N, C-alpha and C positions, 0 to 999 in steps of 0.2 A: 455328141459325146466323145472325143478323140479320146488315144488309146492312154494317152501322156496327163488327159485329166482323171480318165478312171483311175491312174493308179495312183494322184496324189489324195483322191478321195479314200481311199482305201485305206493309205496308210493315214490322212487326217482321223478315220476311224476308226483303225488299231491307237492313234496316240490317245482317241480319247477315252476308249476303251481300258489304258492301262494307266490312265488319269484318275477314272474311277473308280479303279480297282488299286489305288495305292492310297486315294485321298478318303474312301469309305473307312479300313477302317480307326481312321485318324478321328474322323467325325465320329462316328459309334461310340469311340471313347471319351471323346470329348462329352457326346450326351449323358453316357454311364456316369459321370464321375460330374455330373451337373453342370458343363459347361458348354452345350449346347449353340452351338452357332448357327442356328437358323433351321432351315431345312436339309436336316441330317438322313443321311442314308446308312440303312442298314449295314452292320459291320461283323468281324470276329469279336470271339470275348480275350481276352489279353492277360496273360501272368500279372501276378503283383495286385490284383480285383480282387473284392471278394465271393465271385462267382467259383465254387468250386466244380459245379458241371451243369449244364444246360440239355437237355434231351425232350426231344418230340416224340410220342408214341402213340400209337393209331393201331386199332385192331389187338391189341396185346402185346407190338412188337414196336422196338426202337427204331425209327427212320436215319438210316444213316450219315452222318455229315454232322457237323460243328456250326450249329448255329449261336447267335446273339438272344439277349434277352428279348429284343423285338423283334428278330426274325422268327425267333422261335415261336410266339405267339399269331404271329402273320399266318408259318406254316401249318399249326393248328388249328387255325379257324378254315384254311382255306380246306379242310380236309374234313370228315365224316368219322367222330367216334375219334377222336383223337384229342390229345391233351399235352402241354409244357411241365416236366419238373424240371424245376429251378432251385438248384440245391445253392444256397448263402449260407459262410462263414464268419460269423461277428464283421458285419458290414457298417461301413461309417454312416452318417444322419447323409452325408449328399449321396453313400451310391445306393442307401435305400430310397432318397426322397427320387431315384431316378428310376428305379424298380417301380416304386407306388404309380407315376407318370404314367408307367406303360401299362401295367396290369390295374390299373385304378383302384387302388388298396385305401381305407380309410387314414388317415392323418393320426388317429389315435394308435390306430392299431401299428403303424410303423413306427412310432415314435416309441409303444412298446418294444417293438420287436429290434430298436438299437438301445435300448437302456437294457435290456436282460432281467429287469427286478419285479418280476410279475411271479405270483401264486399261478399253480395250475388252474386253468381255466378255458370255458367254450364260449367264445362272443361272435354273433354275426352283424356284419356291414353288408346290410343289403343282400347283395346274391352270394358274397365271401364269408366265409365261416376261418372265424383265428380259435386258434389252438395251443394253447400253452402246458407242458410239459417242463418237469424238472428232472434234466439226468442225474444219473448217479455213478459214482466209479470208485472199486474196493482202492485204496493204496494200501500199498506191501511195504509190510515192514518187520525189523527182525524182533522188536519188542516192543511192547504199548508203555511209553513214558508219558510224562505229564504233557506236554507239547507232540504226544504222535497226532497226524492226523490221518486219520484213518475213512473217511468217505470225502469224494470229491463230487461236490455238485454243480452243476451248469442249466444251461436252459435250452428249451428246442420248442421255438415259434413254428407253425405250419398253417400257413394263408390257402385255402381250399375255396377255388370258383369255380365256375362251369367249364371252365376249359383250362386249369390251371392247377397246378400244386408249388406251392413255393415253402423253401425250410429253408427255417434261420436259426443256425445251430453258434451256440456260445460255449465254449469249455473245449474241453478234449474230450469229454465221456460221450462214448454213443456216436461213436462214426458211420457214417452212412453209406460209405462206399460198399460195404459187404451185403446191407438192405438193397442199394440200387443194383446188384451183381443179384441175389437173390432174387428181387422182383422181374428181375429182367425175362428168370429161364422161368417164371411162372403165367404164360402169356393169357390165362384163363382167367387169372385175377388180376392182370393190369388191363383186363378190359371192361375189367368194374368200375374207368374212370380213376379223377383223380382220390377219390376217398380211400381205395385200393391202396394208394403210397400213404395216406393218414394212417392206416390200420398198420399197415408192415413197420414204419416209423415208432408209432406207440408201441407196435407189441418189441420191437426192439429196446425202447426205454424200459419197458416193463419187466422184459429178461435183464435186463442188467439190472432191477430192481431185487428181482431174485438169487443172483450172482451175489450180490453183496451181502445180502441179508441171511446168505448160508455160510461167507467169510466174514460177518459179524459175528455169528454164534462161535465158529470156533476161539475167537478171540475173549467172546464172553467166558466158553470155558476154562481155558489157559487162566482170566483174572480171578475168576471163582475158586479155581485149583489152588490160584496162589492166595488166596483171602483165607481158605482154609486149612493152608499147609503149616507144621509144627514148624516147619523150620525158618520160614519166611513168609509174611506177610504182605499185600500188595500195599503202597502207601491210597490214603484218599484220594489225592490227587489225580492217580492215576484212571481210580473209579469218576472223579469227575468231568476226565478231560471223553473220557470212553461213554459219559453219559451227555455230553457237549456234543459230539459226533451222532449219536443216536438221536437226537433232536434234531439237528440237522437232516439226517436221512430223513427220519419223520416227516419233516415240513414238503418232504421231495412225492412221499410215496401217500399220507393220507388223502392230502386235499383231491387229488386226482380222481377219488371214487366218483364225484358229483357230475365232471364232464361226460364219464366213458356211462355213469347212470343216464344224464341225457341222450346221448348215440345210442344206446343201447334201449331207450322205451320204445315198447311196442306200439305204441302212435307214434313214433318219431317218425316225419318225413325227412329228416335232414340224410342221411344214409340211405345207401339203397340194401332192398329186405338180405341182400346175399353178403354185402359186406358186413351186416349189422351182427350174423352171426360170428365172423372172424370177430369183430370186440367184445361180443360175450364171452368166448377165449381168452382175451387179453384181460377181460375183468374179472375173472376167475383167476385167472395169477396174479393181480394187483390185489386183492381181495385175500389171499392167501398171502403175499407179501405183508398188507397191513395186521394181520394178524400174527404175524413173527413179529413182527416189530411192537406190537404191542405185549405179547408176552416178553420182549427181550425187557422192556420200559422194565415190567414189574419185576423181571427177573434182579434187571439191574439196582433197583430199588430194595430188593431183597440183601443183595451182597453188599451194598452201601451200609447198610442199616446191621446186619453183622459185623463190615466191618468197625464201626462206630461202636457197636456192644466192644469188641476188644479191644477197642484202645479204651473203653473205660473199664473193662476187666486188668488191663495192662496198669495202668494207672493207681484203680485201687491196691496192684498188688504192689506195684513199688512204693506205692503208702505206706503199705502193711510193715515193708521190709526197713524202710525206714522207720518208724514210730516203732519197731523191736529194735532198731538198733540205739535208737534213741532210752529206751526202756533199759540197755545193757549199759549205755554210758550215762545214765540217771545213777546207779547205786555209786559208778567210782565219784560221780559230782557231789553224791550227799556225804559220803564221809568224808572228800577233800573240804566241803563245807565245813561240816561241823571240826574238825581240828583247826581249821583255818580260822578259828573265830578269838585266840589268842586269849583265851581264859587260862589262870594259873594254875586252876586245877583240873587238868585233865585225865581222864583214864588212862592209864600206861602210857604217860609220857615217859617215865622215865626209867621203863623198862628195856632190859638189853633186848629182847626180840621184839619189840611192838613194833617196829615198821616192815622187816618181813609176816611175821603173823598176819597185821592186816592186809598188808599186798598178796598173800595166800588166801583170805577170805574171801575179798573182793575176786582175784580170780575164780576161787571157788562158785561165788555166787553168779560171776557175769557166764561161766561153763554151766551150772544150770538153769539160768536162764533161756542160753544159747539153744542146749537141746530142748527147752518146753516150745520157745517158737519154732524150732526144725518141726516138733512135734503135730506141731498145728499149722504146717503149713507155712510160718510167715518170714523164714527165711528157707 
């Protein structure tokens, strides 16, 4: 081979490498959006997609580098004790379908992950487990009104496979960046595999429940104080609004007990034994929150009953005042009715002081009735 031919071959090789370097990301993006053009090659993760982060973990440590979802799975399968953690935020149907083809996810679970309208549950599709959580976040507000939003809820879906864990988040509650940072600093826990990530995410969601429950308790104390205050009582509409928010929170917390009970069962083989211990701690926190929510519901019912009783008492007081004033007015009406009958012979109609004497008598009777009603608490 001549020197000029060698130079041409080297230049051709460089051009081909550059061509592959430019076309690989484009093909990967097309495949991720569901518009694959045949034999696509792996590429990098682009901005503007549902992918928040995609990392490969081996022996409790994150492997340096950026990976696309399919690259990450290939890298994890080529190593021992390695798995992929793929984080998604509100993926579209096309994006989720591309992920499902790469990771072999069941279509029913994919549909649930896109729609995000599920109760907390744990399902198994072959070797992949599908855990659904409801996230919750306390919404700060200056004062409780008839339209105040107290609790904002969202959804968290977790796909747990042998070599991967995929978290799909809907809503702004329970962001996972702190969870990922904390978990990456705990290599011993990460060595347990994908279920360690499922535990960390579940723990973050349940810890948010505890925070919301404590802040809701402060709102209930304020509401209770307002109801039993002599100066001003809380409107019934505020209590109903608080009750609606508490029902929303209860729907997120209470149904999660069954999936956690399945995971932490002694005979369960879904989760490694070491991880089950961590899940039991999460279950304890959840049990505490469920008890709080139940007590809050009972307290709110008591507050509502007390406020309705106050409304009834206030209405009775108003009726007594009306009746008292009507009784006083009846005296004047009675005398006016008698002297307005146009009889020819009426007592004292010709008396010079008849009119002032009658007015004085009516005023005296009215004062006596007023004092009597006042003494009895009617006025």
